[in-house]
C-alpha positions in Angstrom: 61.5 57.0 61.9 61.1 57.0 66.1 65.1 57.8 65.9 65.1 60.9 63.5 61.9 62.1 65.4 64.1 61.6 68.9 66.4 63.5 67.3 65.1 66.0 66.2 62.4 66.8 69.4 66.1 66.5 71.5 67.2 69.1 69.2 64.4 71.2 69.4 64.2 71.1 72.9 68.3 72.1 73.1 67.2 74.8 71.1 64.4 76.0 73.2 67.0 75.7 76.0 69.5 78.3 74.3 66.6 80.5 73.4 65.8 80.4 77.1 69.6 81.1 77.8 70.4 83.9 75.8 67.2 85.4 76.5 67.8 85.4 80.3 71.9 87.0 79.5 69.5 89.9 77.8 67.5 90.8 80.3 70.8 90.2 83.1 72.7 92.9 81.2 70.1 94.6 80.6 69.6 95.0 84.2 72.9 96.0 84.6 72.8 98.6 82.1 69.4 100.3 83.3 68.3 102.0 86.4 70.2 100.5 89.0 73.9 98.7 89.7 74.3 95.9 91.3 77.3 96.4 92.9 78.5 99.7 94.9 82.0 100.5 95.2 82.8 102.6 98.6 86.5 103.5 99.2 87.6 104.5 102.4 90.8 104.9 104.7 92.3 103.8 108.1 90.7 107.3 109.4 87.1 107.0 108.1 85.4 106.3 111.4 81.9 106.0 110.1 82.2 104.2 107.6 84.8 101.2 109.3 81.7 101.2 112.1 78.7 100.9 109.8 80.8 98.8 107.6 81.6 96.5 110.6 77.8 97.0 111.5 76.4 95.7 107.9 74.0 99.0 107.7 75.5 99.7 104.1 74.8 96.5 103.3 71.6 96.7 104.8 70.2 99.5 103.5 71.8 99.4 99.7 69.6 95.9 99.6 66.4 97.9 100.1 67.1 99.1 96.7 68.4 96.2 95.2 72.6 96.6 95.1 76.0 94.7 97.2 78.4 97.0 98.4 81.9 96.4 97.3 84.3 97.9 99.6 87.8 99.4 98.5 90.8 100.0 101.4 93.1 103.2 100.6 96.0 104.4 102.7 94.7 108.1 101.9 92.9 110.3 100.1 95.0 111.0 97.1 95.4 107.6 96.4 91.2 107.3 96.6 90.7 109.9 93.3 93.5 108.4 91.6 90.7 105.3 91.6 87.8 107.6 90.9 89.5 108.7 87.7 90.3 105.0 87.0 86.7 104.1 87.6 87.5 101.9 90.3 85.6 103.2 93.1 82.2 105.2 93.0 81.9 106.8 96.2 84.3 108.1 98.8 85.3 109.3 102.3 88.1 112.1 101.3 89.4 115.0 103.1 88.8 118.4 101.9 92.5 119.3 99.8 92.3 116.1 97.5 88.3 117.0 96.2 89.5 119.7 94.8 92.7 118.8 93.4 90.6 116.2 91.8 88.4 118.7 90.3 91.2 121.2 89.3 92.9 117.7 87.7 89.7 117.0 85.7 88.3 114.5 87.6 84.9 115.4 87.9 83.9 114.2 91.2 81.2 116.0 93.2 80.9 116.7 96.7 77.9 115.2 98.5 77.3 116.0 102.3 79.7 116.4 105.1 81.7 113.7 106.9 81.9 113.9 110.9 85.4 113.7 112.2 87.5 115.4 115.2 88.2 119.3 114.5 91.4 118.3 116.0 92.5 115.6 113.7 95.4 117.0 112.2 98.8 118.2 113.9 101.9 119.2 113.9 104.4 116.6 115.7 108.0 116.7 116.8 110.4 113.7 118.2 109.4 114.2 121.9 113.7 115.6 122.5 113.4 118.2 120.0 114.6 121.2 120.4 111.6 122.8 118.2 109.9 124.2 121.1 107.0 126.5 119.1 105.9 126.9 115.9 108.4 129.7 114.7 111.1 126.8 115.3 109.8 125.3 112.5 111.1 127.9 110.1 114.5 126.3 107.7 113.5 123.0 108.8 112.5 119.9 107.2 109.1 119.1 107.7 107.1 116.0 106.3 103.7 116.1 105.3 101.7 114.4 102.3 101.4 117.2 99.2 97.7 117.7 98.6 95.9 116.1 101.1 94.5 118.6 103.9 97.7 118.4 106.6 99.3 120.1 103.5 97.0 123.3 104.0 96.8 122.9 107.7 100.3 123.8 107.3 100.1 126.6 105.6 97.2 128.1 108.1 100.1 127.8 110.7 102.7 129.6 108.9 101.1 132.5 107.2 100.3 134.3 111.0 103.9 134.0 112.1 104.4 135.8 108.7 106.5 132.7 107.8 105.4 130.6 103.8 105.6 127.7 102.4 108.8 128.6 100.9 110.7 129.0 104.3 110.4 125.5 105.6 111.9 122.2 103.2 108.9 120.5 102.6 108.6 116.3 102.5 106.6 114.5 100.4 105.5 111.7 102.4 101.9 109.2 102.9 100.8 109.2 106.2 102.3 105.3 107.0 106.0 107.0 106.1 106.2 110.0 108.4 106.1 108.1 111.8 109.1 106.2 111.0 111.0 109.0 109.0 110.8 111.4 112.3 111.9 108.4 114.6 114.6 108.2 111.7 115.7 111.6 112.0 115.0 111.9 108.0 112.9 115.4 109.0 112.7 117.4 111.8 108.8 117.8 112.7 105.9 115.7 110.5 102.2 116.9 109.8 99.8 114.2 110.5 96.0 113.0 111.3 94.5 111.1 113.2 94.8 107.9 113.9 98.1 107.8 112.9 99.5 110.5 114.9 97.7 109.8 117.9 99.8 106.3 117.5 102.5 107.9 118.0 101.9 110.4 120.9 100.2 107.5 122.4 104.0 105.1 122.2 105.7 108.0 122.9 107.7 108.6 120.0 106.4 111.9 118.8 105.3 115.7 120.8 102.6 117.5 119.3 103.7 120.8 118.6 100.3 122.5 117.4 96.8 120.7 116.5 93.9 121.7 114.2 91.1 121.9 116.8 90.6 125.9 116.9 91.8 126.1 112.6 88.6 126.7 109.9 88.6 124.5 106.9 89.3 121.6 108.2 86.1 119.5 106.6 86.2 115.7 106.2 83.7 115.2 103.4 82.0 112.2 100.9 82.4 112.5 97.5 80.8 110.8 94.4 81.9 109.9 91.0 79.6 112.5 89.1 79.0 109.7 86.2 77.9 106.9 88.7 75.7 110.2 90.8 74.1 111.7 87.8 72.9 107.6 87.0 72.3 105.9 89.9 70.4 108.9 92.2 69.0 106.5 94.2 72.3 104.3 95.4 74.0 107.9 96.5 70.4 108.4 98.7 71.4 105.2 100.1 74.3 105.5 100.4 73.5 108.9 102.6 70.6 107.5 104.6 73.1 104.7 105.7 75.6 107.0 106.6 73.2 109.1 108.8 72.1 105.7 110.2 75.8 104.9 111.3 75.9 108.6 112.6 73.1 107.9 115.1 74.5 104.4 116.0 78.2 105.8 116.8 76.4 109.1 119.1 74.3 106.7 120.7 76.3 103.4 121.4 79.6 105.2 122.0 81.5 102.2 123.6 80.2 99.4 120.9 81.0 101.8 118.1 84.8 102.1 119.9 84.8 98.2 119.8 84.0 97.9 116.1 86.2 100.5 115.1 89.0 98.7 117.1 88.7 95.6 115.4 88.1 96.7 111.5 90.8 99.5 111.7 93.4 97.0 113.9 94.1 100.2 115.9 94.2 100.5 119.9 91.1 101.5 121.1 92.7 103.8 123.2 94.0 105.3 119.9 91.1 105.2 118.8 89.5 106.9 121.4 91.1 109.8 120.7 89.6 110.4 117.2 85.7 109.7 117.9 86.2 113.4 121.0 84.4 116.6 120.1 83.0 114.9 116.9 81.2 117.1 114.5 77.9 114.7 112.9 76.7 117.6 110.5 76.2 116.0 107.1 75.2 119.1 106.0 77.0 121.7 103.3 77.0 125.1 104.7 78.0 128.3 103.0 80.9 128.6 105.2 82.2 125.3 104.4 82.0 126.1 100.7 83.8 129.7 101.4 86.7 128.1 103.3 86.7 125.0 100.4 87.4 128.0 98.0 90.4 129.9 100.8 91.4 126.3 100.1 91.6 126.2 96.1 93.1 129.4 96.1 96.0 128.6 98.6 96.2 125.0 96.4 96.7 127.5 93.1 98.7 130.0 93.6 101.3 127.3 95.5 101.5 125.6 91.8 99.5 122.6 93.4 96.6 122.6 90.7 97.3 124.9 87.7 93.9 125.1 86.4 91.0 127.3 88.3 87.0 126.4 88.5 84.2 128.1 90.5 84.0 126.0 93.7 80.4 126.2 93.8 80.9 123.1 90.8 82.3 120.7 93.0 79.4 120.5 95.4 75.6 119.1 94.7 73.7 119.1 97.6 70.3 117.7 96.2 71.4 114.0 97.2 71.0 115.1 101.0 68.1 116.8 99.9 66.3 113.7 98.2 67.8 111.4 100.7 65.7 113.9 103.4 68.7 114.5 105.5 68.4 118.0 107.4 
């Protein structure tokens, strides 16, 4: 009888444990599918200077911890690849150039631009070999030029050619990712490349390329932060946390440029002398202005005219300024 009672009591105890376990699992699932996501996936690339410094300093982790979330950093080589990841629900927030965001929206990928990212306006450049006979932009006519189609440098090349009475049809455009352009230029596979910092600075510093023109005084060269709209709609608090962390990183980089450069060099694996050029003349404003939106419309029209995108949309639909307002970032 005692054995039966003992067996019954043990069975009852295990039943209670099982109930607690299932209740705990229910609460965990409820929390995950409730108001806040437990992990935020941030996409970045070698040119994402602010994100790299904020990552190294733990600024984003600290800010997200305040709202009960953790950060998963997801590296990419370029913006177009990052947009593909957003389409596959593999990244939530990201730092991208102007054109990938437009291409995404036109392609049915529901992303929203939420802020402007700090960047060097001279980041893009047309490069040729040091001994190249090409001495002016007009000399590019009929030449083979490498650029990543759908990225900011694609439109930048168009902006340089148009005032000369040249079109994209007057050059032979080769679609190459940023890291692949240097070897193609040095190997003689192309006559010129259109590349961004820090990749292009690395080639210059090594004496492997010469700048024909850069984007210092060319409008529309925006760097942006974007969010998957489904994520932003559901987890607005986390988007605001991202923006606050970004502002804190901007402030740190402005006040401590030498330390920021050290951290950036360690995080990106590029030499300090290369990255120092990237940090010059940064525009730190996060505000999205009416001028920014007009320039983005010009880029959209270019992409549509040249067949890069087929579906048109209202450019205003790409932007959501409400997160900046909620985060109280001017």
